[in-house]
C-alpha positions, 0 to 999 in steps of 0.5 A: 476429163479427156480432151474430147470431153473438155471440147464437148463441155466447151460446146455446151457452155458456148450454146448457153453463152450464145443463148444468153447473148441473144436473149439478154441472159447471164454473162459468160463468166456467170454461166461458166461458174454455174456449169461447173458448180454442178460438175464437181468431178471436173478438176481445176485443170479441167475447168481452166482448159474448158474456160480457155477453149470457150474464150478462144471460140468467143474471140474468134467469132465476130458475129454471134455463132449459130451454135456452140459446135459451129464456134468450136469448129472455128477453133478446130480449123486453126488447131489440129489438136482440137480438131482431133478431139471431134472423135465421137468417143465417150463424152466427146463431140461427134466427128466433123461432117463433110458439109459442116461449116464453122462460125466465120472468124471476125472482130465484131458484127459488120455494123459495129465495125462500120460505126467504129471506123466512122468514129475514126478508129483505124482498121489496124486497131481492130485486132487488139480489141479482142486480144487478151487483157492484162491484169492490173491493180492500183496500190492504195497509198492510204495503207502502204507506201511500197508493195512487193508482189512477185512478177508485178511491174509498174505501169509507166505514167501511173505511180500507183499502177501495177501490172500483175502476172497473168493468172494471178489469184488476186483474192489470195494475195495478203495485199488484196485482203488487207486493202493494199491493192485493188484490181483496176485496169490501167485505162480506168486509173488513167481516166480517173486522173482527169478528175484532178481530185485533191484532199478536202474536195467534195466529189460525186461519182454519179454512176459509181457501180461497185466503186473502182473509181470511187476508191481511187478518188478517195485514196488521192484525197488522203481521207480528207473531204467527201466522196458521194457514190451513187447508182440506180443499181442496188446490187452493184452499189452494195459491193461498195461498202465492203470494198471501202471498209477493206481500203479504209476509205472513211470519206465515202458515202453511198446513195441509191437513186431512183431512175428519173428522180436523181436530181430530187434525191441529190438536192443537198448536193446541187451546185456544190460539188467541186467535181462530178465524175460520170462513168456513164453506162455504155456499149462497152466496145472498149472492154471486149478484151475482158468481155468478148461476148459483149459484142454479140449482145449489142444492137443499134436499138440498145446503143440508141437507148444508151445514148439517151441514158448518157444525155440524162446523166450528163444533165443530172451531173451538170446540176451538181457542179458548183460554178467553175467546178468540173464535170468529168465524163467517161465511157468505156466505148470507142463509138463517137456517138457515146463519147466525143459526139455526146460531149459535143452535143452537151456543150452545144446545149449548155452555153458557157460550159467549156471543155478543158484540154486534158494532158494524160500520160496516155491517149490521144486527143479526140474531139473535146476529150482524149481517147485511149485504145488497146492497140495504142495504149495497152489499156481498155478503150476509153473516152474522157472529157473534162468540162468546166461549169460557167 
């Protein structure tokens, strides 16, 4: 592909991504994969270059752009080499018109910026929210004691954490295929420490998804005890079994739940878990580094629905904790209505429950818990609180 053809491909992809964000369609990564699956002529260098153009445009535009061309014009404004590819030659985009306007640059839609600022996130933190994320992994000590991956560096505060070189093809590493490492952001590893998992315990990962935190809990438990991983999403939960098998985690059980019937379907775990970990569905404002187009998908109504879902899963989780046991609440959001405010409301509604002070290697105290941010901690953004049952 010529440089101009790459720019045009990026414009076409951005049109699809913008429509997907507007209409709750497929995510950017999925759309990019589909696009190239029907264009076999594009080599690996072409795909990489187009992908970089697409994500450069997504990161630049805080508000959802009017079109893919407007988004790429913003990139062209900052990069003369990209501007030169708007030449109208062959498969390249048409030349830039005198009165054409580029998508305005920004971190996020104004209404989200206002909510983040109201959640005590300083403006100096905002640019880091859309910076490129590092590639982190967790060593599975159930399989190896030490591991040597070229260019990998230990993550301070995480004895099992590794930061891999950017662009590492993890799925091609023997250590990954043997279950010796799992891809997991450092922030996700840090907040999982709040569970204080120990061998022999009974732990529920209530919103387990594909199981990143479940596997981390099972590894700390050294194959002793029980970990129940549940979710209402069949597709996400189905990824758990092969990951657990690769990681040799034999203490993990999975259970698909029906929304609204969770307590009924977990009656054998009522008031008996040493710890219930809730990685609750949320706006994902802390993960824009990895999913920058997610900020184009958010609406006030969507956040309101998520807040109600979080309240519900907190109530479900509280029913599973044994007296004196712990409920660990986590969101990858930096909005107080999903984090500190949500936990404060739970404590008010449930007398006797108390927030236990957390001492993590990273983060800062925030309300009844701890908040991690990309600028301060070089991780994804998280809020975590550890609550103790009466």
